[in-house]
C-alpha positions in Angstrom: -0.8 -2.9 -1.5 1.7 -0.7 0.4 2.0 3.0 0.3 4.4 4.5 -2.4 8.0 4.3 -1.4 9.8 7.3 -0.1 12.0 9.6 -2.2 15.1 8.3 -0.4 14.2 4.7 -0.9 13.5 5.3 -4.6 16.8 7.1 -5.1 18.8 4.4 -3.2 17.2 1.7 -5.2 17.7 3.5 -8.5 21.4 3.9 -7.7 21.7 0.1 -6.9 19.8 -0.7 -10.1 22.4 0.9 -12.3 23.8 -2.6 -12.1 21.4 -4.9 -14.1 21.0 -7.9 -16.3 22.3 -7.2 -19.8 19.8 -9.4 -21.6 22.5 -11.9 -22.7 23.2 -13.7 -19.4 25.7 -11.1 -18.1 25.6 -8.0 -16.0 25.4 -4.4 -17.4 26.6 -1.3 -15.6 25.0 2.0 -16.5 27.9 3.8 -14.8 30.9 2.7 -16.8 31.9 6.2 -18.0 31.2 9.8 -17.2 28.5 10.0 -19.9 26.6 7.2 -18.3 26.6 9.0 -14.9 25.6 12.3 -16.6 22.6 10.6 -18.3 21.6 8.8 -15.0 21.8 12.1 -13.0 19.8 14.1 -15.6 17.1 11.4 -15.6 16.5 12.2 -11.9 15.6 15.9 -11.8 12.9 15.5 -9.2 15.3 14.1 -6.5 18.8 15.3 -7.4 20.1 18.9 -7.3 21.0 20.9 -10.4 20.6 18.0 -12.8 20.0 20.2 -15.9 23.6 21.5 -16.1 25.2 18.4 -14.6 28.2 16.9 -16.4 30.1 14.1 -14.8 33.9 13.7 -14.8 36.1 10.8 -13.9 36.4 11.8 -10.2 32.6 12.1 -9.7 32.1 8.8 -11.5 34.6 7.0 -9.3 33.0 8.5 -6.1 29.5 7.4 -7.2 30.7 4.0 -8.1 32.4 3.6 -4.7 29.2 4.7 -3.0 27.1 2.3 -5.1 29.4 -0.6 -4.1 28.9 0.4 -0.4 25.1 0.6 -0.9 24.9 -2.8 -2.6 27.0 -4.4 0.2 24.6 -3.0 2.8 21.6 -4.1 0.7 23.1 -7.6 0.8 23.2 -7.3 4.6 19.7 -6.0 4.7 18.2 -8.9 2.8 19.6 -11.5 5.2 18.9 -14.3 5.8 18.1 -14.3 2.1 20.9 -14.4 -0.5 22.3 -11.1 -2.0 22.0 -10.3 -5.6 24.1 -12.7 -7.7 25.9 -9.6 -9.1 27.3 -8.9 -5.6 27.7 -12.4 -4.0 31.3 -12.8 -5.0 32.6 -9.3 -4.6 30.9 -7.6 -1.6 32.8 -5.0 0.4 33.3 -5.8 4.0 30.4 -4.2 6.0 32.6 -1.9 8.1 34.2 -0.6 4.9 30.8 -0.1 3.3 29.5 1.8 6.3 32.6 4.0 6.4 32.3 4.9 2.7 28.7 5.7 3.1 29.2 7.9 6.2 32.2 9.7 4.6 30.3 10.4 1.5 27.3 11.8 3.4 29.6 14.1 5.3 31.0 15.8 2.2 28.4 18.5 2.2 27.1 19.7 5.6 23.4 20.5 5.7 21.0 22.6 7.7 17.3 22.1 8.2 15.1 24.6 6.4 11.5 25.1 7.2 8.8 25.5 4.5 5.3 26.2 5.6 2.9 27.1 2.7 -0.5 28.5 3.7 -2.4 25.6 2.2 -0.3 22.8 3.7 1.5 21.7 6.9 5.1 22.5 7.7 7.9 20.6 5.9 11.5 20.5 6.8 14.1 20.0 4.1 17.8 19.6 4.4 19.8 22.1 2.4 23.5 22.3 1.9 25.3 24.9 4.0 27.5 26.3 1.2 25.0 26.4 -1.6 26.3 23.7 -3.9 25.3 20.1 -3.0 27.7 17.3 -3.6 26.2 14.5 -5.6 27.7 11.7 -3.6 26.6 13.3 -0.4 23.0 13.5 -1.6 23.1 9.9 -2.7 24.7 8.7 0.5 22.1 10.5 2.6 19.4 8.9 0.6 20.9 5.4 1.1 21.3 6.1 4.8 17.7 7.3 5.2 16.5 4.2 3.3 18.5 1.7 5.3 17.3 3.3 8.6 13.6 3.3 7.4 10.9 0.7 7.8 11.2 0.2 4.0 14.5 -1.6 4.5 12.5 -4.6 5.9 10.8 -5.0 2.5 14.1 -5.1 0.6 14.7 -8.3 -1.4 17.2 -9.6 -4.0 15.5 -11.0 -7.1 16.7 -14.6 -7.7 15.0 -15.2 -11.0 17.5 -16.5 -13.6 19.8 -13.8 -14.9 18.4 -11.1 -12.6 20.6 -9.0 -10.4 18.1 -6.5 -9.1 17.0 -5.5 -5.6 13.4 -4.6 -5.1 10.9 -3.7 -2.4 8.4 -6.4 -1.7 4.9 -4.9 -2.2 2.7 -7.9 -1.1 3.3 -11.1 0.9 3.5 -13.4 -2.0 5.9 -11.3 -4.2 9.0 -13.3 -5.0 10.5 -11.4 -7.9 11.2 -7.8 -8.9 8.8 -7.9 -11.9 6.4 -10.3 -13.7 8.9 -11.1 -16.4 11.3 -12.4 -13.8 8.6 -14.5 -12.3 7.9 -16.0 -15.7 11.6 -16.8 -16.3 11.8 -18.4 -12.8 8.7 -20.6 -13.5 10.0 -21.6 -16.9 13.4 -22.5 -15.4 11.7 -24.6 -12.7 9.6 -26.4 -15.3 12.7 -27.2 -17.4 14.5 -28.4 -14.3 11.6 -30.7 -13.3 11.3 -32.0 -16.9 15.1 -32.8 -17.0 14.9 -34.5 -13.6 12.1 -36.9 -14.8 13.9 -37.9 -18.1 
């Protein structure tokens, strides 16, 4: 079993996973309106700044959706030579555009390193925004960049179980799907396909 994933990897994956299977053979998007973004941000108080009072508007929603499209395009690149998520395969941003969007979003709030060194622990450096208020898309973009530049990127996979559109981090060598239910669906689909081929 691998060590727990980093905060940045978790946040980057959580952003990508706002696109998911809807349970009826289609794709659901948790970020279709400002209320969806508000709920998603408030569900991440441990990794996002000022979540309690956060309320999304149309401009923030558009910025986060653009960033998510860039992240998913770069996730598709990261899983090569494997196939990207079926949700992305037909509508991926060009890689240069995805990188540009990601870098521009990360630059929206300049940061400085701040040292914390509690008596009972070792020193820790955290990046803090220069002007006090952190921009949501900058925080998300920095998490995606940190994840894509980390060793965790090599474990990134797209789940290819029927109807699944998720990305996941491979935890052990034999893992093929994002969760056991996807593995069950894939096995059932293979069984039906073999059964149809023999009849």
